[in-house]
DRENMARTOR-974620 format. One record per residue (C-alpha): residue in three letters; x, y, z. Coordinates in nm, 3 decimals, always signed. Last residue first. Layout:
! DRENMARTOR-974620
ALA;X;Y;Z
...
//
This chain:
! DRENMARTOR-974620
ARG;+1.528;-2.057;-1.427
GLU;+1.204;-2.172;-1.582
THR;+1.095;-1.965;-1.878
MET;+0.821;-1.707;-1.893
ASN;+1.038;-1.396;-1.875
SER;+0.787;-1.195;-1.680
GLN;+0.448;-1.090;-1.811
TRP;+0.265;-0.776;-1.702
VAL;-0.050;-0.612;-1.833
ILE;-0.196;-0.923;-1.997
ARG;-0.550;-0.818;-2.088
ARG;-0.839;-1.036;-1.971
ASN;-0.980;-0.750;-1.759
TYR;-0.642;-0.708;-1.589
VAL;-0.394;-0.995;-1.614
THR;-0.071;-1.002;-1.417
MET;+0.194;-1.261;-1.496
LEU;+0.509;-1.407;-1.347
CYS;+0.509;-1.207;-1.024
GLU;+0.817;-1.308;-0.829
GLY;+0.886;-1.473;-0.497
TYR;+1.216;-1.525;-0.317
VAL;+1.446;-1.245;-0.209
GLU;+1.811;-1.140;-0.201
LYS;+1.847;-0.778;-0.090
GLY;+2.067;-0.549;-0.301
ALA;+1.826;-0.255;-0.283
PHE;+1.574;-0.318;-0.004
PRO;+1.581;+0.033;+0.147
THR;+1.428;+0.157;-0.180
SER;+1.479;+0.472;-0.386
LYS;+1.431;+0.408;-0.757
GLY;+1.116;+0.607;-0.832
MET;+1.030;+0.621;-1.203
SER;+0.854;+0.290;-1.151
LEU;+0.941;+0.013;-1.396
PHE;+1.217;-0.096;-1.159
ASP;+1.528;-0.261;-1.308
ASN;+1.765;+0.005;-1.176
PRO;+1.613;-0.064;-0.835
ASP;+1.792;-0.401;-0.825
ILE;+1.641;-0.655;-0.585
VAL;+1.848;-0.974;-0.592
TYR;+1.692;-1.295;-0.721
LYS;+1.538;-1.626;-0.615
ARG;+1.244;-1.785;-0.797
ASP;+1.077;-2.045;-0.577
THR;+0.745;-1.882;-0.495
SER;+0.629;-1.795;-0.846
LEU;+0.320;-1.577;-0.861
VAL;+0.039;-1.565;-1.115
THR;-0.205;-1.274;-1.078
PHE;-0.567;-1.235;-1.180
SER;-0.827;-1.021;-1.354
ASP;-1.121;-1.157;-1.555
PRO;-1.300;-1.299;-1.250
SER;-1.283;-0.947;-1.104
PRO;-1.193;-0.905;-0.738
PRO;-1.423;-0.686;-0.529
ILE;-1.337;-0.324;-0.448
GLY;-1.556;-0.239;-0.148
PHE;-1.280;-0.070;+0.050
ARG;-1.290;-0.305;+0.348
GLU;-1.355;-0.624;+0.155
ARG;-1.091;-0.556;-0.107
PRO;-0.832;-0.461;+0.155
LYS;-0.907;-0.776;+0.358
THR;-0.905;-1.028;+0.075
ILE;-0.609;-0.923;-0.136
MET;-0.281;-0.818;+0.030
LEU;-0.351;-0.910;+0.393
GLU;-0.554;-1.220;+0.303
LEU;-0.283;-1.324;+0.060
LEU;-0.027;-1.298;+0.339
LYS;-0.247;-1.500;+0.574
GLU;-0.288;-1.781;+0.321
ILE;+0.088;-1.782;+0.265
SER;+0.123;-1.851;+0.634
ILE;+0.270;-1.612;+0.890
ILE;+0.592;-1.599;+1.095
GLY;+0.721;-1.920;+0.935
THR;+1.047;-1.774;+0.804
LYS;+0.943;-1.844;+0.443
VAL;+0.618;-1.657;+0.505
LEU;+0.733;-1.344;+0.689
GLU;+1.069;-1.232;+0.548
THR;+1.075;-1.395;+0.205
TYR;+0.703;-1.373;+0.127
MET;+0.673;-1.021;+0.264
ILE;+0.977;-0.895;+0.074
PRO;+0.881;-1.080;-0.245
PHE;+0.521;-0.948;-0.230
ALA;+0.602;-0.584;-0.155
THR;+0.893;-0.537;-0.398
GLU;+0.734;-0.383;-0.708
ILE;+0.502;-0.154;-0.512
GLY;+0.763;-0.013;-0.281
THR;+0.933;+0.312;-0.378
ILE;+1.030;+0.529;-0.084
GLY;+0.909;+0.848;+0.082
MET;+1.025;+1.145;+0.282
PRO;+1.198;+1.425;+0.096
SER;+1.577;+1.459;+0.116
LYS;+1.738;+1.725;+0.335
ALA;+1.824;+1.561;+0.667
LEU;+1.859;+1.199;+0.565
GLY;+2.083;+1.261;+0.267
GLN;+2.046;+1.483;-0.040
SER;+2.040;+1.212;-0.309
LYS;+1.664;+1.147;-0.278
GLU;+1.567;+1.469;-0.455
GLU;+1.816;+1.414;-0.739
LEU;+1.699;+1.057;-0.789
THR;+1.343;+1.181;-0.828
HIS;+1.075;+1.086;-0.578
PRO;+0.843;+0.787;-0.556
ALA;+0.597;+0.727;-0.272
HIS;+0.458;+0.371;-0.269
ASP;+0.276;+0.374;+0.065
THR;+0.306;-0.006;+0.034
ALA;-0.016;-0.128;+0.189
ILE;-0.044;-0.445;+0.399
MET;-0.383;-0.517;+0.548
ASP;-0.594;-0.568;+0.857
ILE;-0.360;-0.495;+1.146
THR;-0.530;-0.610;+1.467
GLY;-0.562;-0.955;+1.313
ASP;-0.360;-1.152;+1.571
ILE;-0.065;-1.226;+1.342
ILE;-0.046;-0.885;+1.176
GLY;-0.066;-0.708;+1.512
GLN;+0.208;-0.937;+1.641
ARG;+0.425;-0.828;+1.351
LEU;+0.348;-0.465;+1.431
ALA;+0.449;-0.521;+1.793
MET;+0.777;-0.674;+1.673
MET;+0.850;-0.366;+1.463
ASP;+0.770;-0.136;+1.755
GLU;+1.012;-0.325;+1.981
ARG;+1.277;-0.308;+1.706
SER;+1.240;+0.069;+1.715
ARG;+1.076;+0.282;+1.446
LEU;+1.139;+0.337;+1.077
PRO;+0.991;+0.678;+1.007
PRO;+0.628;+0.771;+0.948
ASN;+0.696;+0.911;+0.697
MET;+0.993;+0.780;+0.500
LYS;+1.371;+0.800;+0.505
PHE;+1.572;+0.479;+0.466
ARG;+1.637;+0.541;+0.095
ALA;+1.766;+0.876;+0.220
ASP;+2.109;+0.731;+0.300
GLU;+2.322;+0.810;+0.603
CYS;+2.241;+0.480;+0.773
LEU;+1.942;+0.339;+0.955
ASP;+1.901;-0.036;+1.007
GLU;+1.883;-0.013;+1.386
ASP;+1.584;+0.219;+1.333
CYS;+1.375;-0.080;+1.227
LEU;+1.323;-0.297;+0.919
VAL;+1.110;-0.605;+0.843
LEU;+0.753;-0.513;+0.938
TYR;+0.785;-0.135;+0.902
HIS;+0.930;-0.179;+0.553
PRO;+0.640;-0.395;+0.438
GLY;+0.388;-0.121;+0.517
THR;+0.111;-0.103;+0.777
GLU;-0.263;-0.084;+0.742
CYS;-0.558;-0.011;+0.968
THR;-0.923;-0.086;+1.027
VAL;-1.188;+0.069;+1.253
PRO;-1.567;+0.036;+1.268
LEU;-1.571;+0.028;+1.652
GLY;-1.667;-0.302;+1.814
LYS;-1.518;-0.224;+2.153
ALA;-1.256;-0.497;+2.099
LYS;-1.175;-0.324;+1.770
ALA;-1.097;-0.004;+1.958
LYS;-0.873;-0.195;+2.201
ARG;-0.670;-0.348;+1.918
ILE;-0.651;-0.007;+1.748
LEU;-0.504;+0.154;+2.061
ASP;-0.256;-0.130;+2.113
VAL;-0.131;-0.122;+1.755
SER;-0.088;+0.255;+1.771
GLU;+0.107;+0.223;+2.096
LYS;+0.343;-0.029;+1.936
THR;+0.425;+0.221;+1.663
SER;+0.432;+0.226;+1.281
ILE;+0.080;+0.262;+1.144
HIS;+0.069;+0.327;+0.769
CYS;-0.283;+0.473;+0.725
VAL;-0.561;+0.438;+0.980
HIS;-0.905;+0.352;+0.846
TYR;-1.231;+0.484;+0.985
ASP;-1.592;+0.404;+0.902
CYS;-1.773;+0.680;+1.093
GLY;-1.982;+0.594;+1.399
THR;-1.976;+0.960;+1.507
GLU;-1.894;+0.954;+1.881
GLU;-1.693;+0.632;+1.892
VAL;-1.520;+0.744;+1.574
LEU;-1.439;+1.077;+1.741
LYS;-1.278;+0.897;+2.034
LEU;-1.083;+0.686;+1.787
ASP;-0.964;+1.004;+1.617
ARG;-0.812;+1.144;+1.934
GLU;-0.622;+0.823;+2.013
ILE;-0.502;+0.803;+1.652
GLN;-0.380;+1.161;+1.691
LYS;-0.186;+1.072;+2.004
TRP;-0.049;+0.757;+1.839
GLU;+0.145;+0.929;+1.563
SER;+0.322;+1.225;+1.728
GLU;+0.357;+1.011;+2.040
ASN;+0.599;+0.774;+1.870
SER;+0.849;+1.059;+1.869
ILE;+1.016;+1.205;+1.562
GLY;+1.387;+1.287;+1.592
LYS;+1.614;+1.559;+1.460
HIS;+1.956;+1.436;+1.348
GLY;+2.284;+1.489;+1.533
TYR;+2.454;+1.164;+1.434
ALA;+2.463;+0.996;+1.775
ARG;+2.121;+1.129;+1.877
GLN;+1.942;+1.003;+1.567
TYR;+2.122;+0.670;+1.584
ALA;+2.025;+0.622;+1.951
CYS;+1.658;+0.684;+1.877
SER;+1.390;+0.942;+1.804
ASN;+1.279;+0.818;+1.464
ILE;+1.376;+1.013;+1.154
TYR;+1.255;+1.350;+1.018
GLY;+1.198;+1.572;+1.319
GLY;+1.119;+1.944;+1.294
PHE;+0.967;+1.959;+1.640
LEU;+0.708;+1.692;+1.547
LEU;+0.477;+1.702;+1.852
SER;+0.269;+2.007;+1.760
ASN;+0.219;+1.861;+1.411
ASP;+0.017;+1.569;+1.546
GLU;+0.036;+1.301;+1.277
CYS;-0.224;+1.046;+1.181
HIS;-0.266;+1.008;+0.805
ALA;-0.632;+0.914;+0.815
ALA;-0.844;+0.713;+0.574
ILE;-1.204;+0.835;+0.627
ILE;-1.428;+0.575;+0.467
LYS;-1.751;+0.652;+0.281
GLY;-2.119;+0.578;+0.343
LEU;-2.221;+0.932;+0.249
SER;-2.376;+1.018;+0.587
LYS;-2.073;+0.867;+0.762
ALA;-1.839;+1.073;+0.543
LYS;-2.021;+1.388;+0.650
LEU;-2.008;+1.299;+1.018
MET;-1.643;+1.200;+0.992
ALA;-1.548;+1.520;+0.815
ALA;-1.728;+1.734;+1.074
ARG;-1.549;+1.550;+1.357
MET;-1.218;+1.590;+1.178
MET;-1.273;+1.963;+1.140
GLU;-1.378;+1.999;+1.501
ASP;-1.074;+1.815;+1.631
SER;-0.848;+2.039;+1.425
GLN;-0.508;+1.901;+1.322
VAL;-0.607;+1.689;+1.023
GLY;-0.282;+1.497;+0.973
ARG;-0.091;+1.568;+0.658
GLY;+0.074;+1.348;+0.398
ASP;-0.260;+1.186;+0.326
ASP;-0.554;+1.422;+0.361
SER;-0.787;+1.129;+0.303
PHE;-1.138;+1.053;+0.178
GLY;-1.272;+0.726;+0.041
CYS;-1.281;+0.507;-0.269
VAL;-1.372;+0.802;-0.491
LYS;-1.613;+0.873;-0.780
ASP;-1.954;+0.849;-0.610
ALA;-1.844;+1.064;-0.317
MET;-1.690;+1.353;-0.507
GLY;-1.975;+1.604;-0.485
GLU;-2.064;+1.494;-0.133
LEU;-1.711;+1.534;-0.006
ASP;-1.671;+1.886;-0.144
ALA;-1.362;+1.955;+0.069
LEU;-1.412;+2.065;+0.427
GLN;-1.242;+2.388;+0.523
GLU;-0.932;+2.463;+0.733
GLY;-0.720;+2.147;+0.722
ALA;-0.503;+2.267;+0.433
GLU;-0.544;+1.949;+0.230
MET;-0.616;+2.182;-0.065
MET;-0.975;+2.194;+0.065
THR;-1.017;+1.933;+0.336
ILE;-1.081;+1.558;+0.341
SER;-0.918;+1.498;+0.003
GLY;-1.073;+1.265;-0.252
TYR;-0.920;+0.923;-0.283
PRO;-0.868;+0.771;-0.624
HIS;-0.946;+0.416;-0.740
VAL;-0.707;+0.304;-1.013
GLY;-0.782;-0.027;-1.186
ILE;-0.497;-0.145;-1.407
LEU;-0.303;-0.015;-1.708
ALA;-0.384;+0.350;-1.633
ASP;-0.309;+0.604;-1.908
LYS;-0.623;+0.762;-2.054
ASN;-0.887;+0.692;-1.791
ILE;-0.638;+0.766;-1.514
ILE;-0.533;+1.094;-1.676
ASP;-0.895;+1.208;-1.713
LEU;-0.968;+1.092;-1.357
GLN;-0.695;+1.319;-1.222
GLN;-0.836;+1.627;-1.392
GLY;-1.186;+1.524;-1.283
LEU;-1.086;+1.532;-0.918
THR;-1.019;+1.903;-0.963
GLU;-1.368;+1.956;-1.105
PRO;-1.552;+1.723;-0.867
THR;-1.397;+1.917;-0.577
ASP;-1.106;+1.847;-0.339
PRO;-0.878;+1.652;-0.573
VAL;-0.561;+1.851;-0.489
PRO;-0.443;+2.037;-0.796
ASN;-0.162;+1.954;-0.773
LEU;-0.149;+1.623;-0.591
ASN;-0.163;+1.498;-0.233
PRO;-0.474;+1.292;-0.311
MET;-0.359;+0.930;-0.269
SER;-0.428;+0.665;-0.531
CYS;-0.604;+0.341;-0.443
VAL;-0.459;+0.052;-0.643
ASP;-0.605;-0.239;-0.838
THR;-0.466;-0.527;-1.044
TYR;-0.152;-0.560;-0.835
GLY;+0.102;-0.838;-0.893
GLY;+0.419;-0.630;-0.846
ARG;+0.471;-0.601;-1.220
ALA;+0.117;-0.468;-1.248
ALA;+0.198;-0.206;-0.984
ALA;+0.509;-0.096;-1.171
GLN;+0.309;-0.052;-1.491
THR;+0.046;+0.132;-1.285
GLY;+0.308;+0.375;-1.157
THR;+0.461;+0.423;-1.501
ALA;+0.132;+0.514;-1.672
VAL;-0.008;+0.715;-1.380
ARG;+0.314;+0.913;-1.378
GLU;+0.594;+0.930;-1.126
LYS;+0.844;+1.178;-0.979
MET;+0.877;+1.427;-1.269
SER;+0.501;+1.390;-1.312
PHE;+0.438;+1.591;-0.997
GLY;+0.126;+1.797;-1.062
PRO;-0.141;+1.562;-1.188
GLU;-0.030;+1.296;-1.138
ARG;+0.193;+1.177;-0.852
LEU;+0.089;+0.808;-0.857
HIS;+0.116;+0.782;-0.478
VAL;-0.019;+0.448;-0.355
HIS;-0.208;+0.347;-0.040
VAL;-0.492;+0.095;-0.075
ASP;-0.281;-0.163;-0.259
LEU;-0.507;-0.436;-0.400
PHE;-0.350;-0.764;-0.517
GLY;-0.490;-0.948;-0.817
PRO;-0.708;-1.254;-0.769
THR;-0.484;-1.551;-0.713
PHE;-0.283;-1.826;-0.883
ILE;+0.022;-1.933;-0.680
CYS;+0.300;-2.125;-0.847
ASN;+0.524;-2.408;-0.730
ASP;+0.555;-2.577;-1.070
PHE;+0.541;-2.410;-1.411
GLU;+0.479;-2.544;-1.760
CYS;+0.562;-2.393;-2.097
LEU;+0.410;-2.328;-2.440
VAL;+0.152;-2.606;-2.410
GLU;-0.013;-2.716;-2.735
GLU;-0.353;-2.887;-2.735
ASP;-0.540;-2.568;-2.651
MET;-0.800;-2.462;-2.395
PRO;-0.702;-2.721;-2.134
VAL;-0.940;-2.738;-1.835
PHE;-0.922;-2.543;-1.508
SER;-0.937;-2.218;-1.704
ALA;-0.766;-1.881;-1.722
LYS;-0.805;-1.618;-1.995
GLY;-0.535;-1.363;-2.074
GLU;-0.442;-1.503;-2.413
ASN;-0.434;-1.865;-2.291
ILE;-0.382;-1.964;-1.929
TYR;-0.435;-2.322;-1.807
ILE;-0.462;-2.408;-1.438
ASP;-0.392;-2.744;-1.272
ARG;-0.535;-2.727;-0.922
SER;-0.421;-2.724;-0.559
SER;-0.663;-2.557;-0.319
ILE;-0.636;-2.240;-0.114
ASN;-0.939;-2.090;+0.056
GLY;-1.045;-1.725;+0.066
ASP;-1.322;-1.766;-0.189
ILE;-1.079;-1.930;-0.434
LEU;-0.702;-1.888;-0.394
CYS;-0.527;-2.143;-0.618
LYS;-0.200;-2.306;-0.521
ALA;-0.090;-2.435;-0.857
LYS;-0.097;-2.807;-0.929
LYS;+0.091;-2.757;-1.255
LEU;+0.047;-2.409;-1.399
LYS;+0.014;-2.461;-1.774
ILE;+0.075;-2.184;-2.023
GLN;-0.119;-2.195;-2.349
MET;-0.049;-2.178;-2.720
//
């Protein structure tokens, strides 16, 4: 028995057309494969699976927060068929041997494609280059995510090596000398409630440094989770020069700002929620193409860890199950961007940049008219901390298929 998507919006080679699509046992076709139709759906989108280039799966080392199995289940529910996993693990994947421990878990437990990063430096300590050459054929790029590389010379050496290997440096840009113990944005809320603030400069100053090194080395360079207006401006100017630079931002930076802060750690992440002016600059960066892709920075922690308030809780929120509905509700339904642009940000651009092409045997079916309230208790991720709890949204992933295997299927009845 097959499912029929009536006149679904179908993304093919970057263009959307309206087609009837039939799905039977994980295979999709433009012609019926069976006489019997189990159910029909209107107002659907049929696309290659999303790619999230910034996800924390927490294994090995931190399986109390998330596991490869639960993280990829959550990703499949969010419409993702591929994710790039960050290297702040234990052990850090800084050699083929330590990377191998992570790959063993991925090969055993992952429901979708997982493409790990190798670290830039040994143990992400910033003092010695990791074995970039030894890991190059098994990673999507190199990152010391969670930590900025503080030494100019170390970053220059990493860029030169990555350039020789044809690999991307994906940089968490943060100048430690400008942090001063801060953990939320420097703003009126921070001052009123006696919190320690993080300045915009701590992010954009390191981006500024790195862009000079890119100009010198020619390295393919990607900036993780940008959050400030100055970062957008610097990257816009670098692209105008023709530098091989891309960047990402997260859904939360596009729809929330420091005016939304309250005494709850579900609003605490790194970088922090910035000003409304920064948020609007990020939106403009999405519109004009300065920002290439949306990545969730899915960073789960335990409930106990995230129950200690803004000052003491770890930075990071859960995001991979809510990215599409948040972006569709807040950016597409409001007319800020088109659905074609959103799919470009979540599929086309990240896949092109990181060399992870879509598979004809993997796809996602999205409903655009289903309305519901986000409830973190329903998450498949072990992480439940989200600033979007209780928010009413439109857009739901009905089905995710990876290599002809159904890895997520919603309640397939109209509602």
